N, C-alpha and C positions, 0 to 999 in steps of 0.2 A: 300377357307380359309384353312390354315394349323393349325391343333390343336395339342397341346402337352399336355400330361398328366402332372399334377402337380408334381408328384414324379419324373418324368423324367426331368422336368425343374429344380427342386431343385438339382438333381444329377449332372446336367450339370454345375451349378454354383459351386458346391462343387468340381467337377473334375477340373474345371478351376483354382480355388484357390490352390488346392493341387498340381497340375502339375506345376504351377508357383512357388510355394514354393520349390518344388524339384529342379527346375532349379537354383534357387539362393542359394541352399544348406542350407535350414533352418531345414531340418529334422535332428534331433539329435543335433541341436544347438538352444538355445534360446527357447526350448519347454519343457513343463512339462506335463506328462500324468497323469491324475487323473480320475479314474472310467471310463476308456476308452475314455476320452476326452483330447484333446491336448490344453494346455493353453499357451498363449504368452502375453508378456506385451504390454501395449497400444502403445508404440512407435514403436515396431516391427510390431504390427498388422497394424498400419497405413501405414507402409512401404510396407507390403505385399499386403494390400488393394490397394495401389497406383499401384503396379506392376500388380495385377490382373486386374485393370481397364484399364491399358495401353495395356497389352498383352493378356488379356483374349479372345478378339475377334480373335486374330491370332490363339490361341490354338483351339478355337471352329471351326474355318474354317478348320484347319488342321484335326480335328477329323471328320468333315463332309465329307471331301474329302476321308479320309482313310476308312471310313465306308460305303460310298455311291457311290463313283465314280466307273463307270462301269469297267474300265480297271486298270491294275496294275500301280502303281505309283513309280517312282524313287525318293524316299524321299530325298536322298542326293542332287540330281539335283534340286528338288523343293526348298529345304532350301537355296541352293547356290543362286538361283535366288532371293529369298527373301532378302538375305544379300546384293546382288548386287543392287537390286532395292532400298533398304534402303539408300545406299550411293549415288546412282544416283539421288535420290529425293532431294539432297542438291542443285542440279543445278550447281555444280562446276565441270568443265571438268577435273580439276587436281586431284580430289579426286576419289578413286576407292577401291573396294574390290577385292582381288585376291584369287583364290583357291590355293590348295597346289602346283599344277604343275606350275601355273603362278608365285607364290611366288618364287619357286626354280629358274625359268628362270630369273626373275628380279634380284635376289640375285647374280646369276652368271654374269649377265650383268654388275652390278656395281663392281664386283670383278675384272673386266677387261678381263675375259675369258668367252666365251659363244659360243654356236652353232648358226651360222647364215650364211648370204650370203656375208657380208663384205662391207656394204655401210653406209655412214653417210648422213642423209637427213633431210629436214625441211618441214614443212607444208606450203602450199601456202596460203597466206593471202587472195587472190582473190577467191580461191575455196578450202575449207578444205578437199575435197576428192582427192586432187592432192598433191603429195609429191615430192619435188625437190631434186635430188641427189646432194649433195655438194661435196662428195669425195668418191672415190672407193678405198678400201684397196688393195694394190698390191698383186697379186697372189691369191686373194680370189675367191670364186665361181662366184661372180658378175663380177669381172675383167675378168675371163676366158670366161664368157658368152658374153662379149662385152658391158656391161653396163658402161656408162661414166658419169662424172660430167655434170650436166645440163639436163640430162634425167629426165622425169617426170613419176613417178610411178602412175598408175591409178587403177590397180587391183592386188590383191594378192589371188591366188587360185580362180580367177574369181569373187572375192568379192570386193565391194567398201567400203572403211573405211573413216570415218570422224573424227576419234580420233587418235591422235599421238601415244598414248600408245598401242592402239589396233592394229594398223598396225605394230608397232615394235614387238609386241608379235606374230603376224602372220608370220613375216619374220624370227623370231628366232624359234629354235626347236631342236630336238635331232640330234646328229651327224649322217650323212648318210641318213636322211630323205629328202624327196623331196618337193619342193615348186615351184609353177608356178607364175611368175611375168610378168605383162603386163606394158609396159612403152611406152612413146611417145618421139620421137626425130624429130625435124623439121616437126611437124604435122603428122608424120607417126607413126602408132602404131605397136608394135612388142611384141610377147609373148615368153618368154624363160622358160625352165624348169631347175631348179638348184638343186644340191645336197648340202645340208647344210654342212659346214665344221667348224673346230675349228677356231675361230677368236681370235687371241691373239695380236691384234694390240695395241701397246702402244698409250696412248692418247696424248702423247707429242712427237713432232719431231723437229729436229733442223738442221741447216746448216749455212754456212758462204757465204754471198753474196759479190762478187767482192773483196774478201780477206779483207774487211773492216768492214762489218756490220753483226752482229750476227742475226739470224732469228730463232724464236721459234714459232711453230704452236701447239696450244692446241685444239684438236678435240672435247673433252668432258671432264667432270670432274667426275672421278670415285675414288675409294678408294686409288689408286696408283698414281694419277695425280700429286699431290704436291711433292711426292718423285722423280718422273721422271723429273719434272720441275727443282727441286733443283740440280739434277745431271747434266742436260744439261746447266743450268745457270752457275754452277761452272766451267764446261768445257770451256764455252765461256768467262768467266771472266779471265781465264788464258791465253787467246790469246790477242794480241795487236789489239783491235778493236776500231773503232770510236763510236760505239753505238750498240743498240739492238732493234730489231723489234719483238713485241709480237703480234701474230695473233690470234684473237678470232672470226674471221668471220665464220659464220655457226655453231658456238658453242652454242647449245641450253641449256647448263647448266649441272646439275647433282648434285654431292655431294657438298653441300655448304661449309663444313669444308675445302675441298681441295682448293676452291677458296680463302677462308679467309687466309689460310697458304701461298698461292702464293702472295696475296696482301701484306702480312707481309714481304716477301722477297724483295718487291719492294719499300716499303714506310718507311719513318722515323717514329719515335714514334708518335702515335696518334690513333684516332678512325678509324677502317676499315669499320664497319657497325653497325647498331643498329637494333635489332629485337623487335617487339611488338606482344604479344599474345592476346588472346580474353579478358583476364582480364586487359589488359592495362599495363601489366608488361613488362618492357624494359630490354633487355640484351645488353650490349655493348661489342664489340670485338675490341681489340686494337693490334697495331703492337708494337714490342719491340724496334724498332730503329735500329736494325741490318739489313741493307738492301744493295742491290747492289749499286756499285758506277758508274755503266755504265749508260750513258744517254740512254733513251729508248722512243719508240713511240708505242702506242697501236692501232691495227687495229680492227674495229668493223663494223657490218652491221645490217640490219634488222632482221637477224636470230640469232644475239648474244643475248641470253636471260638468265634470272634467275641468276645462279652463275656467268656467264660472266658479268652480269650487276653489281654484287657486286664488282667485281674487277674494272670494268670501273668507277663506281661511286666513289670508294675510290681514284682512281688515279686522277680523275677530281677534286674532292673537295680538295685534298692535292696538286694539281698541280705537281704531281710526274713525269708526262711525258705527251706529247701531244697525243691527241686522233684523229685518222683520219678514215674517212669512212662515213657511213650514220647512222641515228638515230637507236638505238637498239630497240629490240622487245617490251619491256615494261612489263616484268613479274616480279613484285616486291613482290612475295609471296613465301613462303617456305612450302614444304610438308614434313610431318613426316610419315615414314613407320614403323608400329609396327607389328611384327610377333606374332601371337596368339599361344596358347598352342597346337592347332591341326595343326600347320605349315601353316595355311592360314594367310592372312595379310590384313591390311587396310592402305591405304595411304590417309592422310587427310591434307588439307591446314590448318596449325596451326599458322602460323606467317606471318607478313608482315615485310619486311626489308626496312630500309631507308638508304640514303647516310650518310656519316659522319656528314654532316651539317643538317641532318634531313629532306632532300628532299624526297618526295614520288616518286617511280619509276614505280609502277604498273599502267599500262594503259597509261603511259607517255613516258617511255624510256629515253635514255640519248643522248643528242645531242653532236656530236663530236666537238672538237675545230676547225677542218678543215673538212667541209662537201665535200666529194669527191665521186661521183657516180662511180659505176663499169663501165669500158670501154666496149663498144659494140664489140670491137675486142678481139677475144679469146686469142691472143698472147700478149696482152697489159694489164698490171695491173696498172692502174692509181693510185690506192690507195697505193700500195706498192711503186711506184715511188715517191709519195708525202712524204711518211714516210722516205725514204732514203734522200730526199732533206732536211728534217728537222734535220737530223743527221750530215750533212756535216759541 
């Protein structure tokens, strides 16, 4: 049996309440000192009592560790794990807590410039620990090392990852730093050591096929994607073309606003998407009616997700253009990232988005107008051929 002196027990309770009060900033606010006693009104007392009840145990555990654990404790690391575990307890793989360094890297990534190896990849649906390379950026470290589209990444620095964000963070890093990547090709495994470089790949690329058809590829959605898309769209509109192909295959999403702006450039006046939050509050995003006159076809596949599906759902409901490929991934939820005062951040699933007609996308995906599977032949793109045939 463990015994505790009454005085020590009382002091432990007092310490818990005072420490909790300090955390929420009540000292010097809402308190009045009389004869050495601090007074607080009933409403505030009930609030502090609730906080003490919820977080008092955490404080007590912290104190027990600090005062009794045999070895030194890295308090910053301990608290970081507490914060990460808090968010992980939600059971939502899309929500996460990021420390200061992780926050910096993610911010750089969505700005369009970051340190990495230069690949765009997706998570295997059959095995979440395997990541399929969809595209390799030209002249990037991955390109120089011989990594190709279709290769399957199995390990980063010898570690297996089952979370898309975690493997992305492992591949990114400071310029000049090294990373070891293990990948498979034709059932053979190979490990390469890469030096991370500056990745400044535009998220939008374009070309003209057979001097007749414009082609725009959107690799991901970052803060610059909609501007880049508008530039190449304007350029292609000034050519005498029969139509336009917009390729969202392998595009796992990104900044939702970028996708909404792109849908606005493609659709007449009407609803682009609807978002609903926890309180049931709905926000509607509309197009202004000023859109391209070019006939277009949208290409999608099972790796087209999130923001890609906002665009695809809007086009399908408005019949703005035909959709070709395979059913999309089915991620119909939006994450909001908030940077905290200490430059750490939290990413939370905060909204679900619906198609203009109010259809749910999460867990369902979007079925193309023309279901065309990828060709088994590397030099044949059956989906692209079908898109071209629809523009003739």
